[in-house]
BALOZA-463508 format. One record per residue (C-alpha): x, y, z; residue in one letter; residue number from 1. Coordinates in nm, 2 decimals, always signed. Layout:
BEGIN
<r <X, Y, Z>, 'A', NUM> ...
//
This chain:
BEGIN
<r <+23.67, -12.10, +6.49>, 'X', 1> <r <+23.29, -12.24, +6.54>, 'X', 2> <r <+23.19, -12.60, +6.48>, 'X', 3> <r <+23.06, -12.52, +6.22>, 'X', 4> <r <+23.35, -12.40, +6.05>, 'X', 5> <r <+23.65, -12.65, +6.21>, 'X', 6> <r <+23.35, -12.92, +6.09>, 'X', 7> <r <+23.32, -12.85, +5.73>, 'X', 8> <r <+23.67, -12.74, +5.76>, 'X', 9> <r <+23.82, -13.04, +5.83>, 'X', 10> <r <+23.53, -13.31, +5.69>, 'X', 11> <r <+23.60, -13.65, +5.72>, 'X', 12> <r <+23.95, -13.59, +5.84>, 'X', 13> <r <+24.02, -13.79, +6.16>, 'X', 14> <r <+24.41, -13.81, +6.23>, 'X', 15> <r <+24.33, -14.04, +6.58>, 'X', 16> <r <+24.20, -14.38, +6.67>, 'X', 17> <r <+24.01, -14.30, +6.92>, 'X', 18> <r <+23.98, -14.66, +7.04>, 'X', 19> <r <+23.56, -14.67, +7.00>, 'X', 20> <r <+23.41, -14.99, +7.29>, 'X', 21> <r <+23.03, -15.05, +7.16>, 'X', 22> <r <+22.82, -15.12, +7.43>, 'X', 23> <r <+22.47, -15.24, +7.42>, 'X', 24> <r <+22.13, -15.30, +7.65>, 'X', 25> <r <+21.80, -15.31, +7.62>, 'X', 26> <r <+21.77, -15.02, +7.39>, 'X', 27> <r <+22.00, -14.85, +7.44>, 'X', 28> <r <+22.40, -14.78, +7.27>, 'X', 29> <r <+22.72, -14.65, +7.44>, 'X', 30> <r <+22.98, -14.57, +7.27>, 'X', 31> <r <+23.32, -14.55, +7.44>, 'X', 32> <r <+23.58, -14.34, +7.30>, 'X', 33> <r <+23.94, -14.26, +7.47>, 'X', 34> <r <+24.06, -13.89, +7.33>, 'X', 35> <r <+24.42, -13.85, +7.44>, 'X', 36> <r <+24.53, -13.50, +7.63>, 'X', 37> <r <+24.51, -13.24, +7.33>, 'X', 38> <r <+24.32, -13.44, +7.10>, 'X', 39> <r <+23.95, -13.30, +6.89>, 'X', 40> <r <+23.68, -13.49, +6.94>, 'X', 41> <r <+23.37, -13.46, +6.68>, 'X', 42> <r <+23.23, -13.15, +6.53>, 'X', 43> <r <+22.91, -13.34, +6.46>, 'X', 44> <r <+22.50, -13.26, +6.60>, 'X', 45> <r <+22.29, -13.60, +6.66>, 'X', 46> <r <+21.96, -13.62, +6.60>, 'X', 47> <r <+21.84, -13.69, +7.00>, 'X', 48> <r <+21.91, -13.51, +7.25>, 'X', 49> <r <+22.10, -13.73, +7.49>, 'X', 50> <r <+22.38, -13.75, +7.78>, 'X', 51> <r <+22.72, -13.81, +7.80>, 'X', 52> <r <+22.92, -13.93, +8.08>, 'X', 53> <r <+23.30, -13.82, +8.07>, 'X', 54> <r <+23.47, -14.15, +8.26>, 'X', 55> <r <+23.82, -13.98, +8.36>, 'X', 56> <r <+23.98, -13.66, +8.23>, 'X', 57> <r <+23.86, -13.30, +8.17>, 'X', 58> <r <+23.74, -13.16, +7.83>, 'X', 59> <r <+23.67, -12.92, +7.68>, 'X', 60> <r <+23.24, -12.94, +7.51>, 'X', 61> <r <+23.21, -12.64, +7.27>, 'X', 62> <r <+22.96, -12.54, +7.01>, 'X', 63> <r <+22.88, -12.30, +6.83>, 'X', 64> <r <+22.75, -12.07, +7.10>, 'X', 65> <r <+22.88, -12.17, +7.34>, 'X', 66> <r <+23.23, -12.37, +7.52>, 'X', 67> <r <+23.20, -12.50, +7.89>, 'X', 68> <r <+23.46, -12.73, +8.07>, 'X', 69> <r <+23.36, -13.04, +8.21>, 'X', 70> <r <+23.62, -13.26, +8.46>, 'X', 71> <r <+23.56, -13.66, +8.53>, 'X', 72> <r <+23.32, -13.77, +8.67>, 'X', 73> <r <+23.08, -13.53, +8.49>, 'X', 74> <r <+22.73, -13.61, +8.36>, 'X', 75> <r <+22.66, -13.42, +8.01>, 'X', 76> <r <+22.34, -13.33, +7.89>, 'X', 77> <r <+22.35, -13.26, +7.46>, 'X', 78> <r <+22.12, -13.13, +7.22>, 'X', 79> <r <+21.96, -13.31, +6.97>, 'X', 80> <r <+22.04, -13.11, +6.61>, 'X', 81> <r <+22.39, -12.86, +6.84>, 'X', 82> <r <+22.74, -12.92, +6.64>, 'X', 83> <r <+22.99, -12.97, +6.88>, 'X', 84> <r <+23.35, -13.09, +7.01>, 'X', 85> <r <+23.52, -13.23, +7.24>, 'X', 86> <r <+23.86, -13.13, +7.29>, 'X', 87> <r <+24.04, -13.34, +7.57>, 'X', 88> <r <+24.27, -13.14, +7.83>, 'X', 89> <r <+24.36, -13.46, +7.98>, 'X', 90> <r <+24.36, -13.83, +7.86>, 'X', 91> <r <+24.02, -13.86, +7.91>, 'X', 92> <r <+23.79, -14.10, +7.90>, 'X', 93> <r <+23.44, -14.05, +7.73>, 'X', 94> <r <+23.07, -14.20, +7.65>, 'X', 95> <r <+22.83, -14.11, +7.45>, 'X', 96> <r <+22.46, -14.28, +7.59>, 'X', 97> <r <+22.22, -14.29, +7.30>, 'X', 98> <r <+21.82, -14.51, +7.40>, 'X', 99> <r <+21.84, -14.72, +7.04>, 'X', 100> <r <+21.66, -15.08, +6.91>, 'X', 101> <r <+21.98, -14.96, +6.65>, 'X', 102> <r <+22.27, -15.26, +6.77>, 'X', 103> <r <+22.47, -15.26, +6.44>, 'X', 104> <r <+22.80, -15.11, +6.42>, 'X', 105> <r <+22.85, -15.05, +6.14>, 'X', 106> <r <+22.49, -14.86, +6.20>, 'X', 107> <r <+22.42, -14.72, +6.46>, 'X', 108> <r <+22.63, -14.34, +6.32>, 'X', 109> <r <+22.38, -14.34, +6.04>, 'X', 110> <r <+22.08, -14.32, +6.32>, 'X', 111> <r <+22.23, -14.14, +6.54>, 'X', 112> <r <+22.47, -13.82, +6.37>, 'X', 113> <r <+22.22, -13.55, +6.25>, 'X', 114> <r <+22.30, -13.55, +5.83>, 'X', 115> <r <+22.14, -13.15, +5.84>, 'X', 116> <r <+22.45, -13.01, +5.96>, 'X', 117> 
//
């Protein structure tokens, strides 16, 4: 099953709260998530390319055309408008780093998440 298929099948269903912590600095936003082993985050795409940092653990990042395993510490380039998922092979800490002036946690995903999936 591709990330696009998973996205469509699981739209609106979230089984685990990843304990999101929001970090803001001048023109930068970081979304920190704690992903327990076996958890799959994502099936989403972003409007802009950005860096993600795996601070702890081991994950698989999947797109419709690729699959890559990362072990912390790792810095990963996430391409704009590419649907992806992140599966935690071990308990993991994941950061998505975005350039944005938005500082309202209730609006930041509206700015960053790609709607044309």
